[in-house]
C-alpha positions as CSV (number, residue, x, y, z in Angstrom):
1,X,0.1,0.0,0.0
2,X,1.5,3.3,-1.0
3,X,1.1,6.5,1.1
4,X,1.2,10.1,0.1
5,X,4.4,12.1,0.8
6,X,4.5,13.5,4.3
7,X,5.4,16.9,2.9
8,X,2.7,17.4,0.4
9,X,-0.7,17.1,2.0
10,X,-3.7,18.2,-0.2
11,X,-5.3,21.6,0.4
12,X,-7.4,21.6,3.6
13,X,-6.5,17.9,4.2
14,X,-6.0,16.7,7.9
15,X,-3.0,14.5,7.7
16,X,-0.6,12.7,10.1
17,X,3.0,13.0,8.8
18,X,5.9,10.8,9.9
19,X,9.2,12.6,10.4
20,X,11.2,9.7,11.8
21,X,11.0,6.0,12.6
22,X,10.0,2.9,10.7
23,X,7.4,4.8,8.6
24,X,9.5,7.9,8.0
25,X,8.5,10.0,5.0
26,X,5.0,8.7,4.9
27,X,1.7,10.6,5.3
28,X,-1.7,9.3,6.5
29,X,-5.0,11.1,5.9
30,X,-7.1,11.5,9.0
31,X,-10.7,10.9,7.8
32,X,-12.4,9.7,10.9
33,X,-12.5,10.9,14.5
34,X,-10.0,8.4,16.0
35,X,-6.6,7.3,14.9
36,X,-4.8,4.7,17.0
37,X,-1.1,3.8,17.3
38,X,0.4,0.6,18.6
39,X,2.4,-2.6,18.0
40,X,-0.8,-4.6,17.6
41,X,-2.1,-5.2,14.0
42,X,-5.6,-3.9,15.1
43,X,-4.3,-0.3,15.2
44,X,-4.6,2.2,12.4
45,X,-0.9,3.0,12.5
46,X,1.1,-0.2,13.3
47,X,4.6,0.5,14.6
48,X,7.1,-2.4,14.5
49,X,9.1,-1.1,17.5
50,X,9.8,-2.9,20.8
51,X,9.4,0.5,22.6
52,X,5.8,0.7,21.5
53,X,3.0,-1.1,23.5
54,X,0.3,-3.2,21.9
55,X,-2.2,-0.3,22.2
56,X,0.0,2.7,22.8
57,X,-1.8,6.0,22.0
58,X,-4.5,7.6,19.9
59,X,-5.4,10.9,18.2
60,X,-8.9,12.2,18.7
61,X,-10.7,14.8,16.6
62,X,-13.2,16.8,18.7
63,X,-14.7,19.7,16.7
64,X,-11.8,21.9,15.6
65,X,-9.4,20.4,18.0
66,X,-6.9,17.5,17.7
67,X,-6.1,15.7,20.9
68,X,-3.5,13.1,21.7
69,X,-4.1,10.6,24.4
70,X,-1.7,8.0,25.9
71,X,-3.4,4.7,26.5
72,X,-1.3,3.7,29.6
73,X,1.6,2.6,27.5
74,X,4.8,1.4,29.1
75,X,7.2,3.9,27.7
76,X,4.8,6.8,27.4
77,X,3.9,9.4,24.6
78,X,5.8,12.7,24.4
79,X,4.7,16.0,22.9
80,X,7.6,18.4,22.4
81,X,9.7,16.2,24.7
82,X,7.3,16.2,27.6
83,X,5.2,13.1,28.6
84,X,1.5,13.3,27.8
85,X,-0.8,12.9,30.9
86,X,-4.3,11.9,30.0
87,X,-5.5,13.9,27.0
88,X,-3.7,16.9,25.5
89,X,-4.8,19.4,22.9
90,X,-2.3,19.8,20.1
91,X,-0.9,22.9,18.4
92,X,0.0,22.7,14.8
93,X,3.7,23.0,15.5
94,X,3.7,20.2,18.1
95,X,6.1,17.3,17.6
96,X,4.7,13.8,18.8
97,X,7.2,11.0,19.8
98,X,6.1,7.4,20.2
99,X,9.1,5.0,20.7
100,X,11.6,5.8,17.9
101,X,8.8,7.4,15.7
102,X,8.3,11.2,15.4
103,X,5.0,12.6,14.1
104,X,3.3,15.9,13.3
105,X,-0.3,16.8,12.2
106,X,-1.0,19.1,9.3
107,X,-4.1,20.8,8.1
108,X,-5.9,22.0,11.3
109,X,-6.2,25.5,12.9
110,X,-4.6,26.4,16.2
111,X,-6.7,26.3,19.4
112,X,-8.3,29.8,20.1
113,X,-5.7,31.1,22.5
114,X,-2.3,32.6,22.1
115,X,-1.1,30.4,25.0
116,X,1.4,27.7,23.8
117,X,2.2,24.1,24.7
118,X,5.8,24.1,23.6
119,X,8.4,25.3,26.1
120,X,11.8,26.7,25.5
121,X,14.8,24.4,25.8
122,X,16.0,26.1,29.1
123,X,12.6,25.5,30.6
124,X,11.9,22.1,29.5
125,X,12.0,19.0,31.9
126,X,12.5,15.6,30.7
127,X,11.4,12.3,32.0
128,X,14.2,9.9,33.2
129,X,15.3,7.4,30.5
130,X,13.4,4.0,30.8
131,X,15.7,1.2,31.8
132,X,15.6,-1.9,29.6
133,X,14.6,-5.0,31.4
134,X,17.4,-7.5,32.3
135,X,18.4,-9.7,29.5
136,X,16.9,-13.3,29.6
137,X,19.6,-16.0,29.6
138,X,19.7,-18.0,26.4
139,X,17.7,-21.2,26.4
140,X,19.8,-23.5,24.1
141,X,18.1,-26.8,23.3
142,X,20.0,-30.0,24.0
143,X,21.2,-31.5,20.8
144,X,19.1,-34.4,19.5
145,X,20.7,-37.7,19.9
146,X,21.8,-39.3,16.6
147,X,20.1,-42.4,15.5
148,X,22.1,-45.6,16.1
149,X,23.9,-46.7,13.0
150,X,23.9,-50.4,12.2
151,X,27.2,-52.1,11.6
152,X,28.3,-51.8,8.0
153,X,29.1,-54.9,5.9
154,X,32.8,-55.7,6.2
155,X,33.4,-55.4,2.5
156,X,32.5,-51.7,2.4
157,X,33.8,-50.4,5.7
158,X,36.1,-47.8,4.5
159,X,33.6,-46.1,2.3
160,X,30.8,-46.3,4.9
161,X,33.1,-44.8,7.6
162,X,33.5,-41.7,5.4
163,X,29.7,-41.5,5.0
164,X,29.1,-41.8,8.7
165,X,31.7,-39.2,9.5
166,X,30.2,-36.7,7.1
167,X,26.7,-37.2,8.6
168,X,28.0,-36.7,12.1
169,X,29.8,-33.5,11.1
170,X,26.7,-32.3,9.3
171,X,24.6,-32.9,12.5
172,X,27.2,-31.0,14.6
173,X,27.1,-28.0,12.3
174,X,23.3,-27.9,12.3
175,X,23.2,-28.2,16.2
176,X,25.8,-25.2,16.5
177,X,23.7,-23.1,14.0
178,X,20.5,-23.9,15.9
179,X,22.2,-22.9,19.3
180,X,23.5,-19.7,18.0
181,X,20.1,-18.8,16.5
182,X,18.3,-19.7,19.6
183,X,20.6,-17.5,21.6
184,X,20.0,-14.4,19.5
185,X,16.2,-15.1,19.3
186,X,15.8,-15.4,22.9
187,X,17.6,-12.2,23.9
188,X,15.7,-9.5,25.7
189,X,13.1,-8.0,23.3
190,X,13.7,-4.6,24.7
191,X,17.3,-4.5,23.5
192,X,17.9,-2.3,20.5
193,X,20.0,-2.7,17.4
194,X,22.8,-0.2,17.2
195,X,22.1,2.5,14.6
196,X,22.3,6.2,14.0
197,X,20.0,9.0,15.1
198,X,17.4,10.4,12.8
199,X,17.0,14.2,12.4
200,X,14.1,16.2,11.0
201,X,14.5,19.9,10.3
202,X,11.0,21.6,10.8
203,X,12.1,25.2,10.1
204,X,13.1,27.0,8.0
205,X,11.6,25.5,4.8
206,X,14.1,24.5,2.2
207,X,15.0,27.3,-0.4
208,X,13.2,29.8,1.8
209,X,14.2,33.6,1.7
210,X,15.8,35.1,4.8
211,X,17.3,38.6,5.4
212,X,20.8,39.5,6.2
213,X,21.4,40.6,9.8
214,X,17.9,39.2,10.8
215,X,18.0,36.1,13.1
216,X,16.7,32.9,11.6
217,X,15.2,30.2,13.9
218,X,16.3,26.7,13.1
219,X,14.0,24.1,14.7
220,X,14.9,20.4,14.6
221,X,14.0,17.1,16.3
222,X,16.3,14.1,16.7
223,X,15.3,10.6,17.8
224,X,17.2,7.5,18.6
225,X,16.1,4.5,20.8
226,X,19.5,4.5,22.6
227,X,19.1,8.3,23.5
228,X,20.1,11.5,21.8
229,X,22.7,13.3,23.9
230,X,23.6,16.3,21.7
231,X,22.6,18.3,18.6
232,X,24.7,20.7,16.6
233,X,23.9,23.3,14.1
234,X,26.5,23.7,11.3
235,X,26.2,26.5,8.7
236,X,28.2,26.0,5.5
237,X,30.4,23.4,7.3
238,X,31.0,25.7,10.2
239,X,29.6,24.8,13.7
240,X,27.6,27.7,15.1
241,X,25.5,26.3,17.9
242,X,24.7,23.1,19.9
243,X,22.0,21.9,22.3
244,X,22.9,19.3,25.1
245,X,20.2,16.9,26.6
246,X,19.8,17.5,30.3
247,X,19.6,13.7,30.8
248,X,23.1,12.2,31.1
249,X,22.1,9.1,29.1
250,X,20.4,11.1,26.5
251,X,16.6,10.8,25.5
252,X,14.6,9.1,22.9
253,X,13.5,12.3,21.3
254,X,15.4,15.7,21.7
255,X,14.0,19.0,20.2
256,X,16.0,22.1,19.8
257,X,15.6,25.7,18.6
258,X,18.9,27.3,17.2
259,X,19.4,30.9,16.3
260,X,21.6,32.0,13.4
261,X,22.0,35.3,11.7
262,X,23.0,35.6,8.0
263,X,26.1,37.9,7.9
264,X,25.9,38.7,4.2
265,X,23.9,37.9,1.1
266,X,24.3,34.6,-0.4
267,X,23.1,30.8,-0.3
268,X,23.7,29.0,3.0
269,X,23.4,25.3,3.8
270,X,22.2,24.6,7.3
271,X,22.9,21.1,8.7
272,X,21.8,19.6,12.0
273,X,23.8,16.8,13.5
274,X,22.6,14.5,16.3
275,X,24.7,12.3,18.5
276,X,23.4,9.2,20.4
277,X,24.6,7.6,23.6
278,X,26.9,5.3,21.7
279,X,28.7,8.2,19.9
280,X,27.1,7.6,16.6
281,X,26.3,10.7,14.5
282,X,23.2,11.2,12.3
283,X,23.2,11.1,8.4
284,X,23.5,14.5,6.7
285,X,20.3,16.4,7.2
286,X,20.3,19.9,5.6
287,X,18.2,22.6,4.2
288,X,19.4,25.5,1.9
289,X,18.3,29.1,2.5
290,X,18.9,32.2,0.5
291,X,19.8,35.4,2.2
292,X,18.9,38.7,0.5
293,X,20.2,42.1,1.3
294,X,18.7,43.8,4.4
295,X,16.4,46.8,3.9
296,X,19.1,49.3,4.3
297,X,21.7,47.4,2.1
298,X,22.8,47.9,-1.4
299,X,21.4,45.7,-4.2
300,X,25.0,45.2,-5.4
301,X,26.9,43.5,-2.6
302,X,30.5,44.6,-2.2
303,X,33.2,43.0,0.0
304,X,33.1,45.9,2.5
305,X,29.2,46.2,2.8
306,X,28.7,43.5,5.4
307,X,31.3,44.9,7.8
308,X,30.4,48.6,7.4
309,X,26.6,48.4,7.5
310,X,25.7,46.2,10.6
311,X,26.4,49.0,13.0
312,X,24.1,51.7,11.5
313,X,21.6,49.2,10.1
314,X,20.7,46.8,13.0
315,X,19.5,49.5,15.4
316,X,17.7,51.3,12.6
317,X,15.5,48.4,11.8
318,X,12.5,47.9,14.3
319,X,12.8,44.7,16.1
320,X,11.3,42.7,19.1
321,X,12.9,40.3,21.6
322,X,10.6,37.7,23.1
323,X,10.4,37.5,26.9
324,X,8.6,34.2,26.7
325,X,7.6,31.5,24.1
326,X,5.3,33.2,21.7
327,X,2.9,31.9,19.0
328,X,3.3,33.2,15.4
329,X,0.0,33.5,13.5
330,X,-0.8,34.2,9.9
331,X,-2.7,37.4,10.7
332,X,-3.4,40.0,13.5
333,X,-5.8,37.9,15.7
334,X,-6.4,34.7,17.4
335,X,-8.8,33.7,14.6
336,X,-5.8,33.2,12.2
337,X,-3.8,30.0,11.8
338,X,-0.8,29.2,13.9
339,X,2.5,29.2,11.9
340,X,4.9,28.2,14.5
341,X,6.7,29.4,17.6
342,X,9.2,32.0,18.7
343,X,11.2,30.8,21.6
344,X,12.1,33.1,24.6
345,X,15.1,35.3,24.0
346,X,14.8,35.5,20.2
347,X,15.1,38.7,18.3
348,X,13.2,39.3,15.0
349,X,12.6,42.2,12.6
350,X,9.3,44.1,12.8
351,X,8.0,45.1,9.4
352,X,4.5,46.4,10.2
353,X,1.6,46.5,12.8
354,X,-2.1,46.4,12.8
355,X,-4.2,49.6,13.2
356,X,-5.0,48.9,16.9
357,X,-1.3,48.4,17.8
358,X,-2.1,45.1,19.3
359,X,-0.2,43.0,16.9
360,X,3.2,43.2,15.2
361,X,4.0,41.9,11.7
362,X,7.5,40.3,11.6
363,X,9.9,38.4,9.5
364,X,9.2,34.7,10.0
365,X,11.2,32.4,7.8
366,X,9.1,29.2,8.4
367,X,6.1,30.8,6.9
368,X,5.5,30.3,3.2
369,X,5.7,34.0,2.5
370,X,8.4,34.7,5.2
371,X,5.9,36.9,7.2
372,X,4.0,36.2,10.5
373,X,2.1,38.1,13.3
374,X,2.7,38.1,17.1
375,X,0.8,39.8,19.9
376,X,2.3,43.3,20.8
377,X,1.7,43.1,24.5
378,X,4.8,44.3,26.4
379,X,4.4,41.3,28.7
380,X,5.5,39.1,25.9
381,X,8.3,41.1,24.2
382,X,10.4,44.1,24.2
383,X,10.8,46.4,21.1
384,X,13.3,48.8,19.7
385,X,12.8,51.5,17.1
386,X,9.1,50.6,16.7
387,X,7.5,54.0,17.3
388,X,7.1,54.8,13.5
389,X,6.3,51.3,12.2
390,X,3.7,51.6,9.3
391,X,0.4,50.0,9.3
392,X,0.3,46.7,7.3
393,X,-2.6,45.3,5.4
394,X,-4.0,42.3,7.2
395,X,-4.6,39.1,5.1
396,X,-8.2,37.7,4.9
397,X,-9.3,35.6,7.9
398,X,-9.5,31.8,7.4
399,X,-13.3,32.1,6.7
400,X,-12.6,34.7,3.9
401,X,-14.1,37.7,5.7
402,X,-11.9,40.7,6.3
403,X,-10.3,41.2,9.8
404,X,-12.3,43.6,11.9
405,X,-9.1,45.5,12.8
406,X,-8.7,46.8,9.2
407,X,-11.5,49.5,9.5
408,X,-11.0,50.6,13.1
409,X,-9.8,53.8,14.5
410,X,-11.1,56.4,11.9
411,X,-9.8,60.0,12.7
412,X,-13.4,61.1,13.6
413,X,-13.5,58.6,16.5
414,X,-11.0,60.4,18.6
415,X,-13.3,63.1,20.0
416,X,-16.0,60.6,21.1
417,X,-13.4,58.5,23.0
418,X,-12.7,61.5,25.3
419,X,-16.4,62.1,25.9
420,X,-17.1,58.6,27.3
421,X,-15.2,58.4,30.5
422,X,-17.5,60.8,32.6
423,X,-20.4,58.5,32.2
424,X,-20.7,55.6,34.7
425,X,-21.4,52.8,32.2
426,X,-18.0,52.2,30.9
427,X,-16.6,51.3,34.3
428,X,-19.4,48.7,34.7
429,X,-18.5,46.8,31.6
430,X,-14.8,45.5,31.7
431,X,-15.5,42.5,29.6
432,X,-15.5,44.1,26.0
433,X,-12.2,43.3,24.5
434,X,-10.3,45.1,21.7
435,X,-11.4,42.3,19.3
436,X,-15.0,42.5,20.3
437,X,-14.9,38.7,21.3
438,X,-16.6,37.9,24.6
439,X,-14.6,36.2,27.4
440,X,-15.7,32.8,28.7
441,X,-13.7,31.0,31.4
442,X,-14.8,27.6,33.0
443,X,-12.5,25.4,35.1
444,X,-13.6,22.3,37.0
445,X,-12.0,19.3,38.8
446,X,-14.1,16.3,39.9
447,X,-14.4,14.6,42.2
448,X,-12.6,16.5,44.9
449,X,-12.3,13.7,47.4
450,X,-10.9,10.3,46.4
451,X,-9.1,7.3,47.5
452,X,-5.4,6.8,46.7
453,X,-5.0,5.3,43.3
454,X,-8.2,6.9,42.0
455,X,-8.2,9.6,39.4
456,X,-10.0,12.9,38.8
457,X,-11.1,14.7,35.7
458,X,-9.7,18.1,35.1
459,X,-11.5,20.2,32.5
460,X,-11.5,23.7,31.2
461,X,-13.1,25.8,28.4
462,X,-12.2,29.3,27.5
463,X,-12.7,31.8,24.7
464,X,-11.9,35.4,24.1
465,X,-8.6,35.2,26.2
466,X,-5.0,35.8,25.4
467,X,-3.2,32.9,27.4
468,X,-4.1,29.9,29.4
469,X,-1.9,28.3,32.0
470,X,-2.4,25.0,33.8
471,X,0.0,24.3,36.6
472,X,2.2,27.2,35.2
473,X,2.4,25.7,31.7
474,X,0.9,27.2,28.7
475,X,-1.9,25.1,27.3
476,X,-4.8,25.2,24.7
477,X,-8.0,26.9,25.3
478,X,-10.0,23.8,26.3
479,X,-9.0,20.4,27.5
480,X,-10.2,17.2,29.4
481,X,-7.4,15.7,31.4
482,X,-7.5,12.5,33.6
483,X,-5.0,12.8,36.5
484,X,-4.3,10.4,39.4
485,X,-2.7,12.4,42.2
486,X,-0.7,10.3,44.7
487,X,-1.6,12.6,47.6
488,X,-3.8,15.7,48.3
489,X,-3.1,18.3,45.6
490,X,-4.2,21.8,44.6
491,X,-4.8,22.4,41.0
492,X,-3.9,25.8,39.7
493,X,-5.5,27.5,36.7
494,X,-4.6,30.9,35.3
495,X,-5.9,32.9,32.4
496,X,-4.7,36.2,30.9
497,X,-7.7,38.2,29.3
498,X,-7.2,40.2,26.2
499,X,-7.2,43.3,28.1
500,X,-4.2,42.1,30.1
501,X,-6.1,41.3,33.4
502,X,-5.7,38.0,35.1
503,X,-8.1,35.3,36.2
504,X,-6.9,32.6,38.7
505,X,-8.7,29.6,40.2
506,X,-7.4,26.9,42.5
507,X,-9.3,23.7,43.3
508,X,-8.2,21.4,46.1
509,X,-8.5,17.5,45.8
510,X,-8.2,15.6,49.0
511,X,-6.7,12.0,48.7
512,X,-7.5,9.5,51.4
513,X,-5.0,6.7,51.9
514,X,-2.2,8.4,49.9
515,X,-0.1,6.2,47.6
516,X,3.7,5.8,47.2
517,X,3.5,4.7,43.5
518,X,1.1,3.5,40.8
519,X,1.7,2.3,37.3
520,X,0.9,-0.2,34.6
521,X,3.1,-2.3,32.3
522,X,2.9,-4.8,29.5
523,X,5.3,-7.7,30.5
524,X,7.1,-9.9,28.2
525,X,9.2,-13.0,29.1
526,X,11.8,-12.0,31.7
527,X,10.4,-8.5,32.4
528,X,10.4,-7.5,36.1
529,X,8.6,-4.6,37.9
530,X,9.5,-2.5,41.0
531,X,6.4,-1.3,42.7
532,X,8.0,0.8,45.5
533,X,11.5,1.7,44.3
534,X,13.0,-0.9,46.6
535,X,14.2,-3.4,43.9
536,X,12.3,-5.6,41.5
537,X,9.3,-7.2,43.3
538,X,7.8,-9.3,40.6
539,X,9.0,-11.1,37.4
540,X,7.1,-12.6,34.6
541,X,8.6,-15.9,33.1
542,X,7.4,-17.8,30.1
543,X,8.6,-21.3,29.0
544,X,6.4,-22.8,26.4
545,X,3.0,-23.5,28.1
546,X,4.2,-22.6,31.6
547,X,3.8,-18.9,32.7
548,X,4.6,-17.7,36.2
549,X,4.3,-14.3,37.8
550,X,6.8,-14.6,40.6
551,X,7.4,-12.6,43.8
552,X,11.0,-11.7,44.3
553,X,13.4,-10.0,46.9
554,X,11.2,-10.8,49.8
555,X,7.9,-9.5,48.4
556,X,4.8,-11.5,49.5
557,X,1.5,-11.9,47.6
558,X,-2.1,-12.9,48.4
559,X,-4.6,-14.0,45.6
560,X,-7.8,-12.0,45.8
561,X,-11.1,-11.8,44.0
562,X,-12.0,-10.9,40.4
563,X,-12.3,-7.2,39.7
564,X,-13.7,-5.1,36.9
565,X,-11.5,-2.2,38.0
566,X,-8.5,-2.0,40.3
567,X,-10.1,0.7,42.4
568,X,-12.7,-1.9,43.6
569,X,-10.1,-3.5,45.9
570,X,-9.6,-1.4,49.1
571,X,-6.7,-1.0,51.4
572,X,-8.6,-2.6,54.3
573,X,-9.1,-5.7,52.4
574,X,-5.3,-5.9,51.7
575,X,-4.6,-5.2,55.3
576,X,-6.7,-8.3,56.3
577,X,-5.3,-10.6,53.4
578,X,-3.5,-13.8,54.1
579,X,0.1,-13.6,52.7
580,X,2.6,-16.4,52.3
581,X,0.5,-19.3,50.9
582,X,2.0,-18.8,47.4
583,X,5.1,-17.2,46.1
584,X,3.9,-17.0,42.5
585,X,0.7,-16.7,40.4
586,X,0.3,-19.4,37.7
587,X,-0.7,-18.3,34.1
588,X,0.0,-21.7,32.5
589,X,-2.5,-23.4,30.3
590,X,-2.9,-26.2,32.8
591,X,-2.2,-24.8,36.3
592,X,-1.5,-27.3,39.1
593,X,-3.4,-25.3,41.7
594,X,-6.5,-23.3,40.8
595,X,-6.2,-21.2,44.0
596,X,-3.3,-19.1,42.5
597,X,-4.4,-19.1,38.9
598,X,-4.1,-16.0,36.8
599,X,-7.6,-15.1,35.3
600,X,-8.7,-12.1,33.4
601,X,-9.8,-9.6,35.9
602,X,-7.9,-11.4,38.7
603,X,-6.1,-9.5,41.5
604,X,-3.7,-9.8,44.3
605,X,-2.6,-7.9,47.4
606,X,1.2,-7.7,48.0
607,X,3.6,-6.6,50.8
608,X,7.0,-5.5,49.6
609,X,10.4,-6.0,51.3
610,X,10.1,-2.4,52.6
611,X,6.8,-3.2,54.4
612,X,4.6,-1.3,51.9
613,X,1.1,-2.7,51.2
614,X,-0.3,-2.6,47.7
615,X,-2.7,-4.2,45.1
616,X,-2.2,-5.5,41.6
617,X,-4.7,-6.5,38.8
618,X,-4.4,-8.6,35.7
619,X,-6.7,-6.9,33.0
620,X,-6.1,-9.5,30.3
621,X,-5.6,-12.8,32.0
622,X,-2.7,-15.0,31.0
623,X,-0.9,-14.8,27.8
624,X,2.7,-14.7,26.6
625,X,2.5,-11.0,27.2
626,X,0.8,-9.9,30.5
627,X,-0.7,-6.6,31.3
628,X,-0.6,-5.5,35.0
629,X,-1.8,-2.5,36.9
630,X,-0.8,-1.7,40.5
631,X,-1.0,0.7,43.4
632,X,1.3,0.8,46.3
633,X,0.2,2.7,49.4
634,X,2.4,4.9,51.6
């Protein structure tokens, strides 16, 4: 089956594009409301990757929003290098990582806020690398005994001895080959074959036009199962910048934003290199850009022009420097499509403004026409030489209607503006915003009193606002998140309205019987789990039809009743459970004792070698791969 190119979606078509991994370079049209990812063949996107769970994650289309949801996978799902918790609304510029694969979604508009989900490299935190399970010792079958050979007739003994010797030698060769093959086939499934990192440059676009003395943002994502430790930017074979993973062992996906300023007109080749934990470097990944003369430069370049013009030219051009990560849109308003992101600390050229002075038009090389718009609020950026910036014509809105800011502020409106303050009504109506869009804010957490191991639903919906923050992280305008707090917790929600005022709400959730840890895993032969950070407590072993879930390192278990959900087993039941009768659960086809048999929906209570009490559930019964969920109380 052929797939369209990941870099040429049809007009208006919603499409998943694959930047790296087993399906790199392919595109998948999204025609329904759900697109599933996983190792299992029942998924829409099947990923042949040992880091990917059978049913790993899914994309949901809800109205105009695209949502990514992790389905309790073993190794998690990342967006811009951060793990997805529950459901997360995507921005068009977001990078999704599942195992060694890197994805993006094209063809949808940004959520209706300026708030962002991507965080600058210096602010981003990364999950610790996932340790591979211990290797399984090879199981080499005993060589088959050769059949007895009857004594040959005396008259042909010399010839027959040669034949017998050849047969024995052949048998020995076959046995050796079978043993070596069995050794490699039974090695830990989680081990990875050595390779080189994969790099995708998402900005700037190849052959795009950039300006001399104007910073260019180079955005790239590298992936490697063994961990990406470092990325470097090379311009025309000269190293200009690098980005180091904060995780010593590297991470499966590393995203970086580099800044480079063309010093003179010409054609430049930008190359991003990535290095993995084994010291391997990626294959050449490059884009070529063309730098034209700056606004104050001569059309005929001379050798002395680049060295003489920067001092008078750079301060003469209007510019802004971002204080925080800032979305770039195709027009002056949140109704326009999102083009990309300006990371904090970036300086770009201002080339225009809207008539209300609420938006700046800037040079933005990732855009098709090299132009973008950002909010002009001083809280987001500082400007230089921007007092006399000319009004720029706003493009049509995505619906084809002209932007309302294009006909605002006629000269005759100035006298009426001074006549309004004496009347009492303006002070009673703070909600009208410069764009005329009403403000709506709703935040809810439910329930607010739970048992340890249970989860809450966190939802919010907003419109007519500038930024939305959840737990001090920029997010989309609406979301529905499932969170499972280990202990009592206060959820913080903050919104910046279009007029710059702030709305803040905090909701407290009380957790009874707080937990120490909780998790889920898909276990293959030889995999072990640690339920309280005190060493591996259980191990799953498979040998033909025999399958055992064994307690280890002093852990004790007690078989309990069948459950439809792990939450249905209480702490008091585990406190009164009888431990010690069994040291394993039997998932074999024909178990010797039905009292400790693993069945679908079965559960156990356990006590670890640190004295902590917990509960564990088998959602899928016994198979060569075993799914488990657990909760360990404090």
